[in-house]
N, C-alpha and C positions, 0 to 999 in steps of 0.2 A: 783101209777105206776102199770103197767100191768106186773106182774111177769111171766105170761105164755109166754110173748114175749121174755123173757130172755133165755128160754130154747133153746139150740142149738147155742147160741152166744159164741164167743171165748173170753177168758180172759188170762191174764198173771199172773203167780204166783209171788207174791211180798214177801211172807213169806212161808217157806216150809209147805206143806199141805199134811196131811195124813188122818188117820181114825178119828172117833168121839173123840178118846182119844188124838189125836194129830192134832187139827185143825190149819189151817193157814189162809192166806189172799190172795185174788185174786183181781186184778184190772180189772174192766169191765166197759167200757164206761166212764172212767174218775173217777170212784168211787171205793173204796176198800170195799170188802165184806169178812166176815168170810166165810171160805170154808172148806169142808171135801171131801175126795175122795170117789167114788162110791164103790170101792173094797178094800180100805185100802192101796192102793199103795201110796208111798211117792213121791210127786212132788216137785222138787227143784225150787228155785228162778229163774225166767226167762223162765220157761217152759210154753208152750201154752197149755191151757186146754179148754174143751168144757163144758158148763153148761148142766147137765143132769136133775137137779131138783132144786126147790127153796122151802125152808121151813122157813117161817118167814124172818129173815135177814141172813140166812145161805144158801150158794150155795152148791150143791153137784156136783162135777166136775169129768170128766173122761179125759183120755189122748186124745189129739186132733189127730184124725186119718188122718187128711188132710196133 
């Protein structure tokens, strides 16, 4: 899979997602991924987030500004 194509895509938080010390899960394109936030903000279940980076099987996400 082309992980670069994932950057900028929108996903939905399915498990509260925070910093590296508090990872959660995000649903993106029908799959769930381990996720952390870019700046340590805590995203709650149901929030829309944007993929900022991908490292291995972990997404780094930020608040969806849209």
